N, C-alpha and C positions, 0 to 999 in steps of 0.2 A: 409611937415607940414600938419597936418590935420586941415582944416579950416571948422568951423562949421557955417552953414548959418541959423541955427534955434536957437531960444532963449531957446528951450527945450532941455536940456542935461540930459541924463540918465547915471547912474553909477550902474553897477552890480558888485558884488564881490563874491568870493567863495574860498573854500579850497578843494583840492582833493587829496586823497591818490592815487598815480599813480600806485604803485605796492608794494607787500610785498613778495619778492621772497625767502627770507630765510625760510619761512614757507613751501614752495612747492618745494624748490630746483630749482627755476627758473633760467633763463639765466643771469640775472643781478647778481645773487649770485654765481652761479656755472660756468658761462661762462668766456671767456677771449676774448681779442681783441675788435674791435668796436661793440658796442651794443646800441640799441635804444628802448625806450618804448614810446608809444603814447597813449594819453587818450583824447577822445572827450568830450568837455564841451558844453552843450546846454544852451542857455540863457533862463531865465524865460519869457522874453518878447523880441521880435525882435527890433533891431535898424533900423533906416531909411537907413543907409549905414554901411559898415563894420566899427566897432569901433576901437579905439586904445586899445591895450592890454598891460598890465603890469603884469609880472610874477615874482615870487620870491620863493626860497626854504624856506619852512616853517619848514621842518624837514627832515633830512637825517641821515641814520644809515648805516655806512660803517665799514668794517673790518679794524682793526688797523694794520694788517700784510701786507697791500699793499698800494700803493700810492692812495690818494683820488683824483679822477678825476671826475668832474661833469660839465655838460653843460645843462642848462635849457633854453628852448626857446618856441616859439609858431609858429603855421602855420595854413594854410587853414582857415583864418579868413573870416567869412561871417556875414551877418546880424543876423543870428540865433545861431552862436556858433563858436568854434575854437578848434584846437588840441593843447594840452600841449605836449611838446616833451622833453624827458630827454635822454641824451647821456652820455656814459662813454666809456673807452677804456683801453687797456693794461691789467694789472693784477688786476685792481680795482674790489673789491667785494662789491656790494651795496645790503644791505638787504631790505631797503624800503625807499621810498621818498614820501613826501607830498608837494604839491605846492599850494601857494596862488596866486590868480589872481584878477585883476581889469579890467573891460571893461568900456570905456568912449566914448560916442558918441551921435549923435542926435537921438531923439525919437519923435514919433508922439504925438501931443497934443490931448486932449479929444475932442476938437472942430474941428479938422482936419479930413476930410473924403473925399473919392474919389467919384465924381459924376458919372464918366464914366470909 
């Protein structure tokens, strides 16, 4: 459990197109087997510690002729950003994916400053 010791809580949200492989014949569209796409998200303002991240598929476009397999997660969470991670496998053909995200964590107050 993330315990917040500060009364100042920041929430940042965004939406990111992770890839559009059907346009370029990329690996998610043309490939088979285990595949992964990562996209770095940088926060507009840093958190005091690594925030909690919520992710969700906002849009996915997949070929109807194969099984639809999708795994959206996140990793490498820091105070300044994180990685969105999309995975698929088998014969799934993914044309494009957009992911929405929310980061929630402690932020520095305007009257907080470091003396030394």
